[in-house]
C-alpha positions as CSV (number, residue, x, y, z in Angstrom):
1,X,1.8,-10.8,8.9
2,X,5.1,-9.2,10.2
3,X,7.4,-11.3,12.2
4,X,8.6,-9.9,15.5
5,X,12.3,-10.2,16.6
6,X,11.3,-13.2,18.7
7,X,10.0,-15.0,15.5
8,X,6.3,-14.8,16.4
9,X,3.7,-13.4,13.9
10,X,2.1,-10.2,14.8
11,X,-0.9,-8.6,13.1
12,X,-0.6,-5.3,11.2
13,X,-1.8,-2.2,13.0
14,X,-5.3,-1.6,11.8
15,X,-5.6,2.0,12.7
16,X,-6.0,4.6,9.9
17,X,-2.9,6.4,8.9
18,X,-1.9,8.7,6.0
19,X,0.1,8.4,2.8
20,X,2.0,11.2,1.1
21,X,4.5,10.7,-1.8
22,X,3.9,13.7,-4.0
23,X,4.7,16.5,-1.6
24,X,0.9,17.3,-1.2
25,X,-1.2,17.1,1.9
26,X,-1.3,13.7,3.5
27,X,-4.3,11.5,2.5
28,X,-6.1,9.4,5.2
29,X,-5.8,5.6,4.6
30,X,-8.4,3.0,5.4
31,X,-7.6,0.3,8.0
32,X,-5.6,-2.7,6.7
33,X,-8.7,-4.9,7.1
34,X,-10.6,-2.8,4.5
35,X,-7.8,-2.9,1.9
36,X,-7.2,-5.0,-1.3
37,X,-3.8,-3.6,-2.3
38,X,-0.7,-2.0,-0.8
39,X,1.9,0.0,-2.7
40,X,5.6,-0.9,-2.2
41,X,7.1,1.8,-4.5
42,X,10.5,2.8,-3.1
43,X,10.3,0.4,-0.1
44,X,13.6,-1.2,-1.3
45,X,16.6,0.6,0.2
46,X,16.4,3.9,-1.9
47,X,16.7,7.5,-0.9
48,X,13.1,8.3,-1.9
49,X,10.2,8.3,0.6
50,X,8.1,5.2,0.2
51,X,4.6,5.5,-1.1
52,X,2.8,3.3,1.3
53,X,-0.7,3.8,-0.2
54,X,-3.2,1.1,0.6
55,X,-6.9,0.8,-0.5
56,X,-9.5,-1.0,-2.6
57,X,-9.6,-2.2,-6.1
58,X,-11.9,0.5,-7.4
59,X,-9.5,3.2,-6.3
60,X,-6.6,1.8,-8.4
61,X,-6.3,2.5,-12.1
62,X,-5.2,0.3,-15.1
63,X,-2.3,1.0,-17.3
64,X,-2.9,1.4,-21.1
65,X,-2.6,-2.4,-21.8
66,X,-4.9,-3.1,-18.8
67,X,-2.6,-5.9,-17.5
68,X,-1.4,-4.0,-14.4
69,X,-3.0,-2.0,-11.7
70,X,-1.4,1.4,-11.0
71,X,-1.2,3.1,-7.6
72,X,-3.5,6.1,-7.4
73,X,-1.0,7.9,-5.2
74,X,2.3,7.5,-7.0
75,X,1.2,6.2,-10.5
76,X,3.6,3.2,-10.3
77,X,2.7,-0.5,-11.0
78,X,4.0,-1.5,-7.7
79,X,0.9,-2.8,-5.9
80,X,0.8,-5.9,-3.9
81,X,-2.5,-7.8,-3.4
82,X,-3.3,-8.1,0.4
83,X,-4.8,-11.6,1.0
84,X,-8.3,-11.5,2.6
85,X,-8.5,-12.1,6.3
86,X,-9.8,-15.4,7.4
C-alpha cells in the first residue's frame, strides 16, 4: 500500500482506469483487487511515459526461455507481482 505524507498506509484506488504506452487508444484496466501483476516499465525517473498496465496472469506472455513474464502492453519484462488481498 502507498504511504501518505503523514506516514499512514492508504489503499490503492480500486476504480478502473486506462493504460496507454504505444500511442494507440487507451485500454481499460481492471480494478487493483482483480490484478496479479503491475508493469513498472519506465516508472524510474525517465523521460518516457510509464506503462502502468495491470492485469491477470493469463493476459501476460512468456519470453522465449519461459523464465520471465512479459507485459502485454509494452512487451518488457518489468512486471511486479501484486500480493493477494487478505
